[in-house]
C-alpha positions as CSV (number, residue, x, y, z in Angstrom):
1,X,12.1,-27.0,16.9
2,X,9.4,-27.0,14.3
3,X,8.6,-24.4,11.5
4,X,5.8,-24.1,8.9
5,X,5.0,-22.0,6.0
6,X,2.0,-19.8,5.0
7,X,1.9,-18.8,1.8
8,X,-1.1,-15.6,0.6
9,X,-1.6,-15.5,-2.8
10,X,-3.0,-11.7,-2.5
11,X,-4.7,-9.6,-5.7
12,X,-0.9,-7.6,-6.4
13,X,1.4,-10.1,-4.6
14,X,2.6,-13.5,-3.2
15,X,3.8,-13.2,0.4
16,X,5.2,-16.1,2.0
17,X,5.8,-16.1,5.9
18,X,7.6,-18.1,8.2
19,X,6.7,-19.0,11.8
20,X,7.9,-21.5,14.5
21,X,6.3,-23.3,16.4
22,X,5.3,-20.7,19.1
23,X,3.6,-18.8,16.3
24,X,6.6,-16.0,16.1
25,X,7.3,-15.1,12.5
26,X,11.0,-15.6,11.4
27,X,11.0,-14.7,7.8
28,X,8.9,-13.1,5.3
29,X,9.4,-12.4,1.7
30,X,6.8,-11.2,-0.9
31,X,6.7,-11.1,-4.8
32,X,4.7,-9.0,-7.5
33,X,2.8,-9.9,-10.4
34,X,0.9,-7.5,-12.8
35,X,-2.8,-7.2,-13.0
36,X,-4.5,-6.6,-16.7
37,X,-7.9,-5.0,-17.4
38,X,-8.5,-5.9,-21.5
39,X,-11.6,-4.2,-20.8
40,X,-13.5,-2.0,-18.5
41,X,-14.4,-3.6,-15.5
42,X,-12.2,-6.3,-16.2
43,X,-9.5,-8.3,-14.1
44,X,-7.5,-11.0,-15.4
45,X,-3.8,-12.5,-14.1
46,X,-1.8,-15.1,-15.4
47,X,-1.5,-18.1,-13.0
48,X,2.2,-18.9,-13.8
49,X,2.8,-15.4,-12.4
50,X,1.7,-16.5,-9.3
51,X,3.8,-19.5,-9.7
52,X,7.1,-17.4,-10.2
53,X,6.3,-15.1,-7.4
54,X,5.3,-18.2,-5.2
55,X,8.1,-20.2,-5.5
56,X,10.4,-17.2,-4.9
57,X,8.5,-16.3,-2.4
58,X,9.4,-19.6,-0.3
59,X,12.8,-19.3,-1.0
60,X,13.0,-15.8,0.6
61,X,11.3,-16.1,3.7
62,X,13.4,-19.7,4.3
63,X,16.4,-17.4,3.4
64,X,15.6,-14.3,5.7
65,X,14.8,-16.7,8.8
66,X,17.9,-19.0,8.4
67,X,15.8,-22.0,8.5
68,X,17.1,-24.7,6.2
69,X,14.0,-26.5,4.0
70,X,14.0,-29.7,5.9
71,X,13.5,-27.7,8.8
72,X,9.7,-27.2,7.6
73,X,6.7,-29.1,8.9
74,X,4.1,-27.9,6.9
75,X,2.8,-25.5,4.5
76,X,-0.6,-23.6,4.7
77,X,-1.9,-21.8,1.1
78,X,-4.3,-19.1,1.2
79,X,-5.2,-16.0,-1.3
80,X,-8.0,-14.2,-3.7
81,X,-11.3,-16.4,-3.6
82,X,-13.5,-16.7,-6.4
83,X,-11.1,-16.6,-9.3
84,X,-11.4,-18.8,-12.3
85,X,-8.4,-20.9,-13.2
86,X,-9.0,-23.2,-16.4
87,X,-6.6,-26.3,-16.7
88,X,-6.8,-28.8,-19.6
89,X,-5.9,-32.3,-19.4
90,X,-2.1,-31.8,-19.1
91,X,-2.6,-29.2,-16.2
92,X,-1.7,-26.5,-18.4
93,X,-3.8,-23.0,-17.9
94,X,-6.1,-22.2,-20.7
95,X,-6.3,-18.6,-20.3
96,X,-5.7,-16.3,-17.9
97,X,-7.5,-16.2,-14.6
98,X,-10.9,-14.2,-14.4
99,X,-10.5,-12.8,-10.9
100,X,-13.0,-11.8,-7.8
101,X,-12.8,-7.8,-8.6
102,X,-13.4,-8.9,-12.3
103,X,-17.3,-7.5,-12.9
104,X,-18.0,-8.4,-16.3
105,X,-20.7,-11.6,-15.6
106,X,-24.0,-9.5,-14.2
107,X,-26.0,-11.1,-17.2
108,X,-25.2,-14.5,-15.8
109,X,-25.4,-13.8,-12.4
110,X,-29.3,-12.8,-13.1
111,X,-29.2,-15.9,-14.8
112,X,-28.2,-18.1,-12.3
113,X,-30.8,-16.3,-9.9
114,X,-33.9,-17.1,-12.5
115,X,-32.6,-20.8,-12.7
116,X,-32.0,-21.6,-9.4
117,X,-34.4,-19.2,-7.5
118,X,-33.3,-16.4,-5.1
119,X,-34.1,-18.1,-2.0
120,X,-33.0,-21.5,-2.6
121,X,-29.9,-20.3,-4.0
122,X,-29.6,-18.4,-0.4
123,X,-30.5,-21.9,1.3
124,X,-28.0,-23.6,-0.7
125,X,-24.8,-21.3,-0.8
126,X,-25.3,-18.8,2.1
127,X,-25.2,-16.1,-1.2
128,X,-26.7,-14.4,-3.7
129,X,-25.6,-14.1,-7.0
130,X,-22.3,-11.5,-7.3
131,X,-20.2,-11.0,-9.8
132,X,-17.2,-11.5,-7.9
133,X,-18.1,-15.4,-7.8
134,X,-16.7,-18.5,-9.4
135,X,-19.9,-19.4,-11.2
136,X,-20.8,-16.7,-13.6
137,X,-17.4,-16.8,-14.6
138,X,-17.9,-20.4,-15.5
139,X,-21.7,-19.3,-17.3
140,X,-19.9,-16.7,-19.1
141,X,-16.6,-18.9,-20.6
142,X,-19.8,-21.0,-21.7
143,X,-21.6,-18.4,-23.8
144,X,-18.3,-16.3,-24.9
145,X,-15.5,-18.6,-25.2
146,X,-17.1,-22.0,-26.0
147,X,-13.9,-23.7,-27.7
148,X,-11.7,-22.9,-24.6
149,X,-14.2,-24.3,-22.4
150,X,-14.7,-27.4,-24.3
151,X,-11.0,-28.0,-23.5
152,X,-11.1,-27.3,-19.7
153,X,-10.4,-30.7,-17.7
154,X,-10.1,-29.2,-14.2
155,X,-11.4,-25.9,-12.4
156,X,-9.4,-24.6,-10.0
157,X,-9.6,-21.5,-7.5
158,X,-6.2,-19.2,-7.7
159,X,-4.3,-20.7,-4.4
160,X,-5.2,-24.1,-5.5
161,X,-3.3,-23.9,-8.7
162,X,-0.3,-23.3,-6.5
163,X,-0.6,-26.6,-4.5
164,X,-1.5,-28.1,-7.8
165,X,2.4,-26.6,-9.0
166,X,3.5,-27.8,-5.5
167,X,1.6,-30.9,-5.0
168,X,0.2,-32.6,-8.4
169,X,-2.7,-32.6,-6.7
170,X,-6.4,-31.2,-7.5
171,X,-8.0,-29.9,-4.0
172,X,-9.5,-27.2,-2.1
173,X,-10.9,-25.9,1.5
174,X,-14.1,-25.8,2.5
175,X,-14.0,-22.1,2.7
176,X,-12.5,-21.3,-0.2
177,X,-15.0,-23.4,-2.2
178,X,-17.5,-21.4,-0.5
179,X,-17.0,-18.2,-2.5
180,X,-17.2,-20.4,-5.7
181,X,-21.7,-20.3,-5.7
182,X,-21.3,-23.8,-6.5
183,X,-20.8,-25.3,-2.8
184,X,-23.8,-26.3,-0.8
185,X,-22.1,-24.4,3.0
186,X,-24.9,-26.1,5.6
187,X,-23.3,-29.4,4.2
188,X,-19.5,-28.5,3.8
189,X,-19.4,-30.1,0.2
190,X,-20.1,-29.1,-3.6
191,X,-24.0,-28.7,-4.5
192,X,-25.0,-31.5,-6.8
193,X,-28.0,-29.2,-7.5
194,X,-26.1,-26.3,-8.6
195,X,-23.6,-28.3,-10.7
196,X,-26.4,-29.7,-12.2
197,X,-28.3,-26.6,-12.7
198,X,-25.4,-24.8,-14.2
199,X,-24.7,-27.9,-16.4
200,X,-21.3,-28.3,-15.0
201,X,-19.8,-31.6,-14.6
202,X,-18.9,-32.8,-10.9
203,X,-15.3,-34.4,-12.2
204,X,-14.0,-31.0,-13.2
205,X,-14.2,-29.9,-9.9
206,X,-11.5,-30.2,-6.9
207,X,-11.7,-32.6,-3.7
208,X,-12.6,-30.8,-1.0
209,X,-10.8,-30.9,2.5
210,X,-11.5,-28.9,6.1
211,X,-8.8,-26.3,6.2
212,X,-6.3,-27.9,8.7
213,X,-6.4,-31.2,6.8
214,X,-4.0,-32.7,4.9
215,X,-4.2,-32.7,1.0
216,X,-0.6,-33.5,-0.9
217,X,3.1,-33.3,-0.3
218,X,5.5,-31.4,-2.3
219,X,6.6,-33.0,-4.8
220,X,10.2,-33.6,-6.2
221,X,9.9,-31.1,-9.1
222,X,8.2,-28.3,-6.9
223,X,10.8,-28.6,-4.6
224,X,13.4,-28.4,-7.2
225,X,11.9,-25.3,-8.1
226,X,10.8,-23.5,-4.7
227,X,13.4,-24.3,-2.9
228,X,11.7,-26.9,-0.4
229,X,12.0,-30.6,0.9
230,X,10.2,-32.7,-0.9
231,X,7.3,-34.6,1.1
232,X,6.6,-31.5,3.0
233,X,2.8,-31.7,3.9
234,X,0.7,-29.1,2.1
235,X,-3.2,-28.7,4.4
236,X,-6.4,-27.4,2.9
237,X,-5.6,-23.5,4.2
238,X,-8.4,-21.1,3.5
239,X,-9.9,-18.2,1.1
240,X,-7.9,-15.1,2.1
241,X,-10.5,-13.8,4.7
242,X,-11.2,-17.5,6.4
243,X,-7.4,-17.6,6.7
244,X,-7.4,-14.2,8.2
245,X,-9.8,-15.0,10.6
246,X,-7.5,-17.3,11.8
247,X,-4.9,-14.9,11.9
248,X,-6.4,-12.7,13.6
249,X,-7.9,-14.8,16.4
250,X,-11.8,-14.8,15.1
251,X,-12.3,-18.1,15.8
252,X,-14.9,-17.5,18.3
253,X,-18.7,-15.9,18.2
254,X,-18.2,-11.9,19.4
255,X,-15.0,-11.2,17.7
256,X,-15.1,-9.4,14.7
257,X,-12.0,-8.4,12.5
258,X,-11.4,-5.5,9.7
259,X,-9.1,-6.3,7.1
260,X,-7.4,-3.2,5.3
261,X,-5.8,-5.2,2.2
262,X,-7.0,-4.2,-1.8
263,X,-10.7,-5.0,-0.2
264,X,-11.9,-4.4,3.0
265,X,-13.4,-7.1,5.1
266,X,-15.5,-6.9,8.4
267,X,-15.9,-10.8,9.8
268,X,-17.4,-12.4,12.3
269,X,-17.2,-16.0,13.4
270,X,-20.4,-18.1,13.8
271,X,-20.8,-21.6,15.2
272,X,-23.9,-21.8,13.2
273,X,-24.6,-20.9,9.4
274,X,-25.8,-17.3,9.1
275,X,-27.4,-15.5,6.1
276,X,-28.7,-12.1,5.9
277,X,-32.4,-12.2,4.1
278,X,-31.5,-9.9,1.4
279,X,-27.6,-11.7,0.9
280,X,-26.2,-8.8,1.3
281,X,-23.7,-10.5,3.8
282,X,-21.8,-13.3,2.8
283,X,-22.3,-16.7,4.5
284,X,-18.9,-19.0,3.9
285,X,-17.8,-21.9,5.9
286,X,-14.7,-21.1,8.6
287,X,-11.4,-22.5,8.2
288,X,-12.4,-23.6,11.3
289,X,-13.7,-26.8,11.1
290,X,-17.4,-27.2,11.8
291,X,-17.7,-23.5,11.8
292,X,-19.1,-20.8,9.7
293,X,-18.8,-17.1,9.2
294,X,-20.2,-14.0,7.7
295,X,-18.5,-10.9,6.2
296,X,-19.3,-8.0,4.3
297,X,-16.9,-6.6,1.7
298,X,-15.6,-3.3,0.5
299,X,-14.0,-4.3,-3.0
300,X,-11.7,-1.4,-2.6
301,X,-10.4,-0.4,0.5
302,X,-6.9,-0.4,0.7
303,X,-6.9,-0.5,-3.0
304,X,-8.5,3.2,-2.9
305,X,-5.4,4.9,-1.4
306,X,-3.2,2.8,-3.6
307,X,-5.2,4.2,-7.0
308,X,-5.3,7.7,-5.1
309,X,-1.2,6.9,-4.8
310,X,-0.6,5.9,-8.3
311,X,-2.7,8.6,-10.0
312,X,-2.3,11.7,-7.9
313,X,0.9,10.7,-5.5
314,X,3.9,10.8,-7.9
315,X,5.2,13.5,-5.6
316,X,5.1,11.4,-2.4
317,X,6.3,8.3,-4.8
318,X,9.7,10.7,-5.7
319,X,9.8,12.0,-2.3
320,X,10.0,8.1,-1.1
321,X,12.9,7.2,-3.8
322,X,14.6,9.8,-2.0
323,X,14.1,8.9,1.1
324,X,13.0,5.6,1.6
325,X,10.2,6.7,3.6
326,X,7.4,4.6,2.8
327,X,4.9,6.8,0.2
328,X,2.0,6.0,2.1
329,X,3.3,7.0,5.2
330,X,3.8,10.0,3.5
331,X,0.0,10.4,2.0
332,X,-1.6,9.7,5.6
333,X,1.2,12.4,7.3
334,X,-0.4,14.9,4.7
335,X,-3.8,13.6,5.6
336,X,-3.5,14.6,9.0
337,X,-3.0,18.3,8.2
338,X,-7.0,18.2,7.4
339,X,-9.6,18.3,9.9
340,X,-12.5,15.0,11.0
341,X,-14.5,15.3,7.3
342,X,-12.4,16.9,5.8
343,X,-14.4,19.9,5.9
344,X,-17.5,18.7,3.9
345,X,-15.6,16.3,1.1
346,X,-16.9,13.0,0.7
347,X,-15.7,10.0,-0.9
348,X,-17.9,6.5,-2.1
349,X,-14.9,3.8,-2.8
350,X,-17.1,1.9,-5.5
351,X,-13.9,1.7,-7.6
352,X,-14.7,-1.4,-8.8
353,X,-18.4,-1.5,-7.9
354,X,-19.5,-2.9,-4.9
355,X,-20.8,-5.5,-2.4
356,X,-22.0,-4.7,0.7
357,X,-24.3,-3.2,1.1
358,X,-25.0,-2.5,-2.3
359,X,-24.4,-5.5,-4.7
360,X,-23.6,-3.2,-8.0
361,X,-21.4,-4.0,-10.3
362,X,-21.7,-0.5,-12.2
363,X,-21.4,1.3,-8.7
364,X,-19.1,4.0,-9.3
365,X,-15.9,5.9,-7.2
366,X,-17.3,9.8,-6.0
367,X,-15.5,12.6,-5.0
368,X,-18.3,15.1,-3.6
369,X,-18.3,18.2,-1.8
370,X,-15.1,20.2,-3.5
371,X,-15.1,23.6,-2.8
372,X,-12.0,25.9,-3.4
373,X,-10.7,25.4,0.0
374,X,-10.0,21.7,-0.3
375,X,-6.3,21.0,-1.2
376,X,-4.4,17.5,-1.3
377,X,-4.6,16.6,2.4
378,X,-8.2,16.7,2.5
379,X,-8.3,14.3,-0.7
380,X,-6.8,11.6,1.1
381,X,-8.1,12.2,4.4
382,X,-11.4,11.8,2.4
383,X,-10.1,8.5,0.7
384,X,-9.4,7.2,4.4
385,X,-13.0,7.9,6.0
386,X,-14.8,6.9,2.7
387,X,-13.4,3.4,3.2
388,X,-14.1,3.9,6.7
389,X,-17.9,4.4,6.2
390,X,-18.1,1.9,3.9
391,X,-16.8,-1.0,6.5
392,X,-18.9,0.9,8.8
393,X,-22.2,-0.3,6.8
394,X,-20.5,-3.5,6.7
395,X,-21.0,-3.7,10.7
396,X,-23.8,-2.4,10.9
397,X,-25.1,-5.2,8.8
398,X,-23.8,-7.8,11.0
399,X,-25.9,-6.1,14.2
400,X,-28.9,-6.2,11.8
401,X,-28.6,-10.2,11.8
402,X,-28.0,-10.3,15.6
403,X,-24.1,-11.0,15.7
404,X,-22.8,-9.8,19.1
405,X,-20.0,-7.9,18.6
406,X,-17.7,-7.4,21.5
407,X,-14.0,-6.7,20.6
408,X,-12.8,-5.4,16.7
409,X,-9.7,-6.4,15.4
410,X,-7.9,-4.9,12.6
411,X,-4.8,-5.8,10.3
412,X,-3.8,-5.5,6.8
413,X,-1.5,-3.4,5.0
414,X,-4.0,-0.2,5.9
415,X,-3.7,-1.0,9.7
416,X,-0.5,-0.1,9.8
417,X,-1.4,3.8,9.6
418,X,-2.1,4.9,13.1
419,X,-4.2,7.9,11.7
420,X,-6.5,5.4,9.5
421,X,-6.4,3.1,12.8
422,X,-7.9,6.0,14.5
423,X,-10.3,7.2,11.7
424,X,-12.0,3.6,12.2
425,X,-12.2,3.8,15.7
426,X,-13.9,6.7,15.5
427,X,-16.5,6.2,12.5
428,X,-17.2,2.7,14.5
429,X,-17.3,4.3,18.1
430,X,-15.6,1.4,19.3
431,X,-12.3,0.2,20.4
432,X,-10.0,-1.3,18.2
433,X,-7.5,-4.0,19.0
434,X,-4.2,-4.7,16.8
435,X,-2.0,-7.8,17.5
436,X,1.7,-9.3,17.9
437,X,1.1,-10.6,14.6
438,X,-0.1,-8.2,11.5
439,X,0.8,-10.7,8.5
440,X,-3.2,-11.8,8.5
441,X,-4.2,-14.5,6.2
442,X,-0.7,-15.8,5.4
443,X,-0.2,-16.0,9.1
444,X,-3.3,-17.5,9.7
445,X,-2.3,-20.4,6.6
446,X,1.0,-20.9,8.8
447,X,-1.2,-21.8,12.0
448,X,-3.3,-24.0,10.0
449,X,-0.1,-26.0,8.6
450,X,0.8,-26.3,12.4
451,X,-2.3,-27.6,13.4
452,X,-2.6,-29.9,10.7
453,X,1.1,-31.1,11.4
454,X,0.2,-31.8,15.1
455,X,2.0,-29.0,17.1
456,X,-1.8,-28.2,18.0
457,X,-4.7,-30.0,18.4
458,X,-7.2,-27.4,17.3
459,X,-7.2,-24.3,15.6
460,X,-8.8,-22.4,18.9
461,X,-6.0,-23.6,20.7
462,X,-3.3,-22.3,17.9
463,X,-4.7,-19.1,18.0
464,X,-5.0,-18.9,21.5
465,X,-1.1,-19.8,22.2
466,X,0.2,-17.7,19.2
467,X,-2.3,-13.9,19.0
468,X,-2.0,-11.4,21.5
469,X,-3.5,-8.1,21.5
470,X,-0.6,-5.1,22.3
471,X,-2.6,-2.3,21.2
472,X,-5.8,-0.7,22.0
473,X,-7.4,2.5,20.1
474,X,-10.3,4.2,21.8
475,X,-12.7,6.4,19.9
476,X,-12.4,10.4,20.8
477,X,-15.9,11.6,22.2
478,X,-15.7,14.8,19.9
479,X,-14.8,13.1,16.3
480,X,-17.2,10.2,16.7
481,X,-20.2,13.4,16.7
482,X,-18.3,14.7,13.6
483,X,-18.4,11.0,11.9
484,X,-21.6,10.8,13.0
485,X,-23.0,13.3,10.8
486,X,-21.0,13.2,7.4
487,X,-21.9,8.6,7.7
488,X,-25.8,9.8,8.0
489,X,-24.7,12.1,4.7
490,X,-22.6,9.4,3.2
491,X,-25.5,6.5,3.7
492,X,-27.3,8.6,1.2
493,X,-25.4,8.9,-1.8
494,X,-25.5,5.4,-3.2
495,X,-29.1,6.0,-3.8
496,X,-29.2,9.2,-5.1
497,X,-26.2,8.0,-7.7
498,X,-27.2,4.4,-8.7
499,X,-29.1,5.6,-11.5
500,X,-26.7,7.6,-12.4
501,X,-24.0,4.9,-11.8
502,X,-26.2,3.0,-14.7
503,X,-26.4,5.4,-17.3
504,X,-22.5,6.3,-17.3
505,X,-21.9,2.6,-17.6
506,X,-24.2,2.3,-20.7
507,X,-22.8,5.2,-22.3
508,X,-19.2,3.9,-21.4
509,X,-20.6,0.0,-23.4
510,X,-22.1,2.4,-26.3
511,X,-19.0,4.2,-27.0
512,X,-15.9,1.2,-26.3
513,X,-17.6,-1.0,-29.4
């Protein structure tokens, strides 16, 4: 029997899953690492922390499954997109990675748009210039840390740093490269025009592969460190959302996936490049060769609930330590005590700024509508509902550019909540499907490894064989009506508050210097 590993380098942890050729998950393991925020709206991580977590996760997944390293026939990589990893000529990281949710580069985004032109930028990259992307981070380095930038020999994305540590190769895949703002999404290669305009040497960029293509093999040194067999092929893999699309079988038109991780993503496969005229949706290459995808992003989806748990959830965390029950389950049970609509308490999930439909790094999280009636249960439910409203914004935008939506599939850590799944079905007014595998991105990475190793001829065939619908959640008409009313109010709030968000940021900057 052949076995395949998928590794997801997430925002908070690296997770490895081991599957067999039938797609059955046999083992999984994860290792966490810290996130640093040296200044407001900044987010950084140490690449060495990633490698330590990744190699321990590989060992843990193999140990849990009872599989020997020599039985693994392929490895797929996925992970957080857009991060900037700078290496010197000896392959050492020059500084912490500037992450996808870092919001320091608003000025650089404006500069890119001026240099290239908004329409030309959309034509080449499929995207507007947003602070999360990699290119504005490079400009920030050029302007703010020129001594470090001058020592840069290689520019990598986060998961591709793990590839380098595994194989010694400097490579990426088309889906992750699409999120740099340096990639010609239609031609599926680096854009010479973008690199030249931003004064970035092409020699610093990694070689680009399609996601199931083999990019290298596990080295002797990496094998010893990670408990693997030397020579295991490592495929291109994908950005976390493209790999998650594979992991949910979102590899054909008409299927939409909703991922509830730290960020929330509404993702649709397309057979041709597609874009929203104002650049409010992201258009990237898919992990399926010759295909593309369009997606909208809520930056703080599961991240909102995690924030609430950390700031206000100490009682639930203490009870969880006593009983062994997940604190998120306790919070979800509490939210069930509040009615749909949380008796008028609304939450805007803009804790890290926002992407879709408001590309605004200065947007702020908001609770609105508090009264003496509101208790903790209302606040938890408002968080769940506010994230659902934000994801509905993304879903409606997909419809606005003419994409057909026949089925919505939900995955990610937040999808484990029965209440949150029901809220999503009611807010979307659509049936939600859950799948036999809940692993999402690392599962998709493992399937890409299986295709690369020859276990399946195509990504679509791998998904058809391995992914099954196991549960359907139907919306309830009475709750759909409640959420339609409150969604209309929610939709009006950003426009009302956006000037206040900007003023708050200005005051914070003024007094934090």
